[in-house]
N, C-alpha and C positions, 0 to 999 in steps of 0.2 A: 645726633642722628644714629639710629640703630640700623646697621647694615650687615651685621654678621650673625648668621643663624647659629643656634646651638649645635655643636658637633658632638660626636661620641666621646671624644677625649675630654671636652669640657664637661659633659654630663657625668662621666665617670668620676671626675674630680670633685663633684659637688657632694656635700653632706646634706642629710635631711634638714638639719637645723639651718644651714646656710640658705637652702631653698625657701624655707619658711620666712627667714629674715628678708630675703629678696622680695617675696610677695608682699610682705607688710610694708617694706620700703616703697614698693610700687604703689600701694594703697595710699601712702602718705603723699606721693606725687599726685595721685588722682584727686585726693581731697583738696590739694593745694592748686588744682587746675594747672598742673605742670607736667602733663603727659608727654612722654618722649616721642619724638617723630620717628617714623620708620621708613626705610628705603624699601617699599613694598616689592617692586620688580626684582630687586636683588635677593630679597628673602624668599620670594616665590621660586626663583631660579635655584637657589641653594637647597631648598627643601623638597624639590620635585621628586628626587630619587631616594629620599630618606628623611626621617625625623627622629629627634632625640629630646622630647619634652622633659622638663624637670619635675613636673607635678601633674596629678590628675585631680580635678576639682569637680565635686558633685554639687550642683546648684539646682535651685528651683527654675522653672521655665519663665518666671516673671520677666517681662520686658524691661522693667526698671532696674534690673540687675545685670548689666552687660559685663560678664565675668572677666574677659580679657582686659577690658578697660579699667575695671575696678582695681585690678592689680598691676596696671600699666605693663601688660605683656603683649607680645606680638606674634607673628606667624612662627610656628614651630616651638613655642615656649611651653604651652600647657595643653593637656587633654582636658576636655570639658564634657561631663555627662549631665544631662538636665532632665528633670521630671518634676511635675508639680508637687511641692512638698519636700523635695530633696531627700528622699528616702532610698534605701538600697533595695534591689531585687536581684534575681539570678542574672539577668542580662547586664545590669550595672556592675555587679560583683565580678562577672567575667571580664567586663571592660576594664575594671580596675586592675584585675590580675594581669591582663595583657599589658596595661600601661606600665606596671611596676616590674613584673617578673620577666616579661619578654622585651619591652621597649626601654626599660631602665629608669623609669621615673622614681624620684626619691621621696615624694610626699603625696599623701592622700588627704585632701581637705574637703570636709563636708561644710557647705556654706548655706546656712539658713538666712532669712532676712525678715526685717521688721514688717509687721502688718501683712503677713503672708496670707493670700486668699485661700489656699488649700488648707492651711492650718485653721483659719477662721471657719471654714466649712466643716472641718472635723470637730471643732469645738461646738458647732451648732447641730451636729448629727445629720448633716445633709445626706439625702439618699436620692440619687439620680443616675440612671444608667450605669456605665462603667466607672463613673466617679465614686460610687459607693464603695466598691472594692478597693479603689485607690486610696480612699480616705481611711480605710481600715488600718493602713500602715502608720497613720498619724495618731489614731485614737489613743494608743497607750500613753503617748506624751501628754495628751489632754487629761487623761485620767490621773496621771501623776500631778499635773498642775492643779487639778481641782482640790487636792489635798494640801497644796502648798500656798495657795493664794486665797485671800478672803474675797467674799462677794460672789456674784452669780457666775456660774461656770458656762458662759457662752461668749460669743464674739463682741457683745456689748461691753465686756470687761477688758479693757486694754491691758491691764496687768496680767490677767489670765491668759490672754493671747500671747503676750511677750514671754511668759514662763513656758507656755506650750511650745513656742518656737525654739527656745533654748533646750528644753527637754527632748524635742524631736531631733535636734542635732546630736545631743549626747547619746540618745538611744541608738541612733543610726551608726555612730562611731562604734558603740559597743557591739551592735549586730554585725558590722563589717568584720570585726575581730572574731566573733563567734562563728560566722557562716563561711569565712574564708580562711582555712588553715594556711593557705599559701601566704596571704598578706600578714596574718598573725605571726607566722614564723619569720618572715622578712623583718617585721618590726622588732621581734624578740632579738634578732641578730644585729639590729642597728642599721639595716639596709634602708629602711624607710621609717617614716613617722605617719601615724594616722591621727589627725587632729580635726577640730571643729571650730567654727566661728559664726558670727552673726553680722550681717550687713545692715547698716542703718540707711533706710531710704531718705531720712531727713538730712544726714550729714555726709553720707558716702563712706563712712568709716567702718572698717571691719574690726570687730572685737572678738578676740580669741576666748574660747571657753575653757 
C-alpha cells in the first residue's frame, strides 16, 4: 500500500537514473498486472499544499496510454503533459522547465506509442482544420522514416508507421534540448536526463530508445 507522498527531501535525494529505473520497474509491475495499491485519501491530504514529482512525462492524448498506470505511479509522483503526437511546443517546453527548474523533477521522458493515430495522419498527409498545423510537427519524422523503411510511405505500411513513431520521439528529444537552454544546461550539469521511449499497445511494455 502506497501511503507516503513524495517529499522535498526524498525528491532532492533522487538521481535522474534512479528515477528512470523506478519508472521502468513500475512498468514491469504494470505489464505483470501487479499495480501497487494507493491510500488515495492520505496522498490527497499530503499533497494538498505542495508537490514534489520526480519526473515530467510528455505523452500522446491516446486513451489507451494511461500514463500514471503505465509506470505504476500515483498522486504526486509525476507531471504529465499530453498532446496528440507527443511533440513539444512553447507551452509544453515552459511546463517542462517549470517541472524541472522550479519544482525539482529529475527526468524528462518523451513517450510515444505503437499505432499512434496522429502519426498515421502525418504519414498520410491529412489536412483538416487545426489538425493540419498540429501534424506539421510530426511530418519531419515521417520524412526521415521514408528514407529508412522499404515500401509505401503511408499508414498502410506498419513498419513505416513504427519507424515514424520512433523518429518522432527522437526528434522531440533533440528539439527539447535545442529549444530549451534551461533544460539543456540542467542535463549538461547532471541535474536531469532527457530521454525517450515507446509504449506498446499490444504488451504494455515501454521500450527506451
